[in-house]
VOZA-751109 format. One record per residue: residue number from 1; x, y, z of N, C-alpha, C in turn. Coordinates in Angstrom, 1 decimal. Example, Ala and Ser with C-alpha at 12.3 -4.5 7.8 and 13.67 -1.06 7.14 Angstrom:
<atoms>
ATOM  balo     n_u     n_v     n_w    ca_u    ca_v    ca_w     c_u     c_v     c_w
ATOM     1    13.2    -5.7     7.8    12.3    -4.5     7.8    13.2    -3.3     7.8
ATOM     2    12.8    -2.2     7.1    13.7    -1.1     7.1    12.9     0.0     7.9
</atoms>
This chain:
<atoms>
ATOM  balo     n_u     n_v     n_w    ca_u    ca_v    ca_w     c_u     c_v     c_w
ATOM     1    23.0    -0.4    -8.4    21.8    -0.9    -9.0    20.8    -1.2    -7.9
ATOM     2    21.2    -1.6    -6.9    20.2    -2.2    -5.7    19.3    -1.1    -5.4
ATOM     3    20.1     0.2    -5.5    19.1     1.4    -5.0    17.9     1.8    -5.7
ATOM     4    18.5     1.6    -7.3    17.4     1.8    -8.5    16.3     1.0    -8.5
ATOM     5    16.7    -0.4    -7.9    15.7    -1.4    -7.7    14.7    -1.1    -6.4
ATOM     6    15.4    -0.4    -5.3    14.7    -0.1    -4.2    13.7     0.9    -4.7
ATOM     7    14.0     2.1    -5.5    13.6     3.2    -5.8    12.0     2.8    -6.5
ATOM     8    12.4     2.0    -7.5    11.0     1.7    -8.6    10.2     0.6    -7.7
ATOM     9    10.8    -0.2    -6.7     9.9    -0.9    -5.8     8.8     0.0    -4.9
ATOM    10     9.5     0.9    -4.4     8.7     2.0    -3.7     7.6     2.8    -4.4
ATOM    11     8.0     3.0    -5.7     7.3     3.5    -6.6     6.0     2.7    -7.0
ATOM    12     6.3     1.5    -7.2     5.1     0.6    -7.5     4.2     0.3    -6.2
ATOM    13     5.0     0.5    -5.0     4.1     0.3    -4.0     3.0     1.4    -3.7
ATOM    14     3.6     2.6    -4.0     2.6     3.6    -4.0     1.8     3.8    -4.9
ATOM    15     2.0     3.2    -6.2     0.9     3.1    -6.9    -0.1     2.3    -6.9
ATOM    16     0.3     1.0    -6.3    -0.5    -0.2    -5.9    -1.5     0.2    -4.7
ATOM    17    -0.8     1.1    -3.7    -1.5     1.5    -2.6    -2.8     2.5    -3.0
ATOM    18    -2.3     3.5    -4.2    -3.4     4.3    -4.6    -4.6     3.7    -5.3
ATOM    19    -4.1     2.7    -6.2    -5.1     1.7    -7.0    -5.8     1.2    -6.0
ATOM    20    -5.4     0.4    -5.0    -6.2    -0.4    -4.0    -7.0     0.7    -3.1
ATOM    21    -6.4     1.6    -2.9    -7.4     2.6    -2.0    -8.4     3.2    -2.6
ATOM    22    -8.2     3.2    -4.1    -9.5     3.9    -4.8   -10.6     2.7    -5.0
ATOM    23   -10.1     1.7    -5.3   -10.8     0.2    -5.4   -11.7     0.0    -4.0
ATOM    24   -11.1     0.4    -2.8   -11.7    -0.2    -1.7   -12.6     1.2    -1.0
ATOM    25   -12.4     2.2    -1.9   -13.2     3.3    -1.7   -14.8     3.3    -2.3
ATOM    26   -14.6     2.3    -3.1   -16.1     1.8    -3.6   -16.6     0.9    -3.1
ATOM    27   -16.3     0.7    -1.9   -17.1    -0.5    -1.0   -18.2     0.1    -0.3
ATOM    28   -19.1    -0.7     0.3   -20.5    -0.3     0.7   -20.2     0.7     1.9
ATOM    29   -19.4     0.5     3.0   -19.2     1.6     4.0   -17.9     1.9     4.3
ATOM    30   -17.8     2.7     5.2   -16.3     3.2     5.5   -15.6     2.1     6.3
ATOM    31   -16.3     1.3     7.0   -15.7     0.3     7.6   -15.3    -0.9     7.0
ATOM    32   -15.9    -1.1     5.8   -15.3    -2.0     4.9   -14.2    -1.2     4.0
ATOM    33   -14.4    -0.2     3.8   -13.2     0.4     3.0   -12.0     0.4     3.7
ATOM    34   -12.0     0.7     5.0   -10.8     0.8     5.8   -10.4    -0.6     6.0
ATOM    35   -11.2    -1.7     6.3   -10.9    -2.8     6.3   -10.2    -3.5     5.3
ATOM    36   -10.5    -3.1     4.0    -9.9    -3.4     2.6    -8.5    -2.9     2.5
ATOM    37    -8.6    -1.7     3.0    -7.2    -1.0     2.8    -6.0    -1.4     4.0
ATOM    38    -6.6    -2.1     5.2    -5.8    -2.5     5.9    -5.3    -4.0     5.5
ATOM    39    -6.0    -4.7     4.8    -5.9    -6.0     4.2    -4.7    -5.8     3.3
ATOM    40    -5.0    -5.0     2.2    -3.9    -4.6     1.3    -2.4    -3.9     1.8
ATOM    41    -2.6    -3.5     2.9    -1.4    -3.0     3.5    -0.8    -4.0     4.1
ATOM    42    -1.4    -5.0     4.6    -0.9    -6.5     5.3    -0.4    -7.1     4.1
ATOM    43    -0.6    -7.3     2.8    -0.2    -8.1     1.8     1.2    -7.5     1.3
ATOM    44     0.9    -6.0     1.3     2.2    -5.3     0.7     3.4    -5.6     1.9
ATOM    45     3.1    -5.6     3.0     4.1    -6.0     4.2     4.7    -7.4     4.0
ATOM    46     3.9    -8.2     3.5     4.4    -9.7     3.2     5.3    -9.7     1.9
ATOM    47     4.6    -9.1     1.0     5.3    -9.1    -0.4     6.8    -8.3    -0.2
ATOM    48     6.8    -6.9     0.6     7.9    -6.2     0.6     8.9    -7.3     1.5
ATOM    49     8.5    -7.8     2.5     9.2    -8.5     3.1    10.0    -9.7     2.3
ATOM    50     9.2   -10.5     1.4     9.8   -11.7     1.0    10.6   -11.0    -0.3
ATOM    51    10.1   -10.1    -1.1    10.9    -9.4    -2.2    12.2    -8.8    -1.7
ATOM    52    12.3    -8.1    -0.6    13.5    -7.6    -0.1    14.6    -8.7     0.4
ATOM    53    14.0    -9.7     1.1    15.0   -10.7     1.1    15.7   -11.1    -0.1
ATOM    54    15.0   -11.2    -1.4    15.7   -11.9    -2.5    16.4   -10.9    -3.3
ATOM    55    16.0    -9.4    -3.0    16.7    -8.4    -3.7    17.7    -7.9    -3.2
ATOM    56    18.4    -8.5    -2.1    19.6    -8.0    -1.6    19.7    -7.0    -0.5
ATOM    57    18.5    -6.7     0.2    18.3    -6.0     1.1    17.9    -6.9     2.4
ATOM    58    18.3    -8.0     2.6    18.0    -8.8     3.7    18.1    -8.4     4.9
ATOM    59    19.3    -7.5     5.1    19.5    -6.8     6.5    18.4    -5.5     7.0
ATOM    60    17.8    -5.1     5.8    16.8    -4.0     6.2    15.5    -4.7     5.6
ATOM    61    15.2    -5.7     5.8    13.9    -6.3     5.2    12.9    -6.2     6.0
ATOM    62    13.0    -6.1     7.2    12.2    -5.6     8.5    11.7    -4.3     8.6
ATOM    63    12.7    -3.3     8.3    12.4    -2.1     8.4    11.8    -1.4     7.2
ATOM    64    12.1    -2.2     6.1    11.4    -1.6     4.7     9.8    -2.2     4.8
ATOM    65     9.7    -3.5     5.2     8.5    -4.0     5.2     7.3    -3.1     6.1
ATOM    66     7.9    -2.4     7.2     7.3    -1.8     8.1     6.8    -0.4     7.6
ATOM    67     7.9     0.2     7.0     7.7     1.6     6.3     6.7     1.3     5.0
ATOM    68     6.8     0.3     4.2     5.8     0.0     3.2     4.5    -0.2     3.7
ATOM    69     4.3    -1.0     4.7     3.0    -1.2     5.4     2.4     0.1     5.9
ATOM    70     3.1     0.8     6.6     2.7     2.4     6.9     2.4     3.3     5.7
ATOM    71     3.0     3.3     4.6     3.0     4.4     3.7     1.7     3.6     2.8
ATOM    72     1.5     2.4     2.5     0.5     1.8     2.0    -0.9     2.1     2.8
ATOM    73    -0.7     1.8     4.1    -2.1     2.3     4.9    -2.4     3.7     4.7
ATOM    74    -1.6     4.5     4.9    -1.9     6.1     4.9    -2.4     6.2     3.5
ATOM    75    -1.5     6.0     2.3    -2.1     6.4     1.1    -3.2     5.7     0.7
ATOM    76    -3.3     4.5     0.8    -4.7     3.5     0.8    -5.8     4.3     1.5
ATOM    77    -5.5     4.6     2.7    -6.7     5.5     3.5    -7.1     6.8     2.7
ATOM    78    -6.1     7.4     2.6    -6.5     8.7     1.8    -7.0     8.6     0.3
ATOM    79    -6.8     7.5    -0.3    -7.4     7.3    -1.6    -8.8     6.9    -1.5
ATOM    80    -9.0     6.0    -0.6   -10.5     5.4    -0.2   -11.2     6.5     0.1
ATOM    81   -10.7     7.4     1.1   -11.7     8.4     1.6   -11.8     9.4     0.8
ATOM    82   -10.9     9.8    -0.2   -11.3    10.7    -1.3   -12.3    10.1    -2.4
ATOM    83   -12.0     8.8    -2.5   -13.0     8.1    -3.6   -14.2     8.1    -3.1
ATOM    84   -14.5     7.9    -1.7   -15.9     7.7    -1.2   -16.5     9.4    -1.5
ATOM    85   -15.8    10.5    -1.1   -16.1    11.6    -1.2   -16.5    12.2    -2.6
ATOM    86   -15.8    11.6    -3.6   -15.9    12.1    -4.9   -17.2    11.5    -5.5
ATOM    87   -17.6    10.0    -5.2   -18.7     9.3    -5.6   -20.1     9.8    -4.8
ATOM    88   -19.8    10.2    -3.6   -20.9    10.8    -2.8   -21.2    11.9    -3.6
ATOM    89   -20.7    12.7    -3.9   -21.0    14.0    -4.7   -21.7    13.9    -6.1
ATOM    90   -21.3    12.9    -6.6   -22.0    12.8    -7.9   -23.2    12.2    -7.8
</atoms>
């Protein structure tokens, strides 16, 4: 049951990174977009750290938090840059 919880949590984190990245891609400049993605990734880091301690993964909470931070940073950056490119072509 714990691994099912872990799977759905990571799927939700990826969805949040995609949505947050696409919203940050609408900001005025690339600098602001990447700053927004970094802030979102930091919020994901904290949320995963707190929730993994409650969910029975306390021994893995640091590793899960770092992985979630890196995943959300990469996925959010890609989504924001793609959003900027799509909006620029319109």
